[in-house]
C-alpha positions in Angstrom: -72.6 21.3 -190.6 -71.4 17.9 -191.7 -68.6 17.9 -189.1 -70.9 18.8 -186.3 -73.3 16.1 -187.3 -70.6 13.5 -187.5 -69.2 14.6 -184.1 -72.6 14.3 -182.5 -73.1 10.8 -183.8 -69.7 9.7 -182.6 -70.4 11.3 -179.2 -73.7 9.5 -179.0 -72.1 6.2 -179.9 -69.3 6.7 -177.3 -71.8 7.7 -174.6 -74.0 4.7 -175.3 -71.0 2.4 -175.0 -69.4 4.1 -171.9 -72.6 4.5 -169.8 -72.9 0.8 -168.8 -69.2 0.6 -168.1 -69.4 3.8 -166.0 -72.3 2.5 -164.1 -70.5 -0.8 -163.3 -67.2 0.9 -162.2 -68.3 4.2 -160.8 -71.9 3.7 -159.7 -74.9 5.8 -160.5 -74.1 9.0 -158.8 -70.6 9.5 -160.1 -71.7 8.5 -163.6 -74.3 11.2 -163.5 -71.8 13.7 -162.2 -69.4 12.8 -165.0 -72.2 13.1 -167.7 -73.3 16.4 -166.2 -69.7 17.8 -166.4 -69.4 16.7 -170.0 -72.7 18.4 -170.8 -71.6 21.6 -169.0 -68.3 21.6 -171.0 -70.3 21.2 -174.2 -72.6 24.0 -173.2 -69.8 26.4 -172.4 -68.0 25.5 -175.6 -71.2 26.2 -177.6 -71.6 29.6 -176.0 -68.0 30.6 -176.7 -67.9 29.5 -180.3 -71.5 30.0 -181.6 -72.2 33.4 -183.2 -74.9 35.6 -181.6 -78.0 35.5 -183.8 -80.4 37.4 -181.5 -82.5 40.0 -183.5 -80.9 38.8 -186.8 -83.0 37.5 -189.7 -82.5 33.9 -190.7 -81.5 34.9 -194.2 -78.8 37.2 -192.8 -77.4 34.6 -190.4 -77.5 31.7 -192.8 -74.6 32.6 -195.1 -72.2 35.5 -195.1 -72.8 36.3 -198.8 -76.6 36.5 -198.5 -78.1 39.9 -199.1 -80.7 39.7 -196.4 -83.6 39.3 -198.8 -83.1 35.5 -199.3 -81.1 35.9 -202.5 -77.4 35.4 -203.1 -75.3 38.5 -203.7 -74.5 38.7 -207.4 -71.4 36.8 -208.2 -71.2 35.0 -204.8 -72.6 31.7 -205.9 -71.3 31.6 -209.5 -68.3 33.9 -210.5 -69.1 36.4 -213.2 -67.1 36.3 -216.4 -64.8 39.2 -217.0 -64.7 40.9 -220.4 
């Protein structure tokens, strides 16, 4: 989650910096085509990498060690002592 947040902030900063330069050098129509292609690539990447969560409860999709009732599976969060 932290990596995705950092990447989106970096992407927003780069886009904010590059849009005026793109408008000056490429013009409005080619700048919009370029930004559309970048958005399309991001959408396709998200569809390929994101897991399908249709008809899955939030508690089941949130963490692989959740039991589906909103509680952690015993021993998943804190290891149990042996002996």
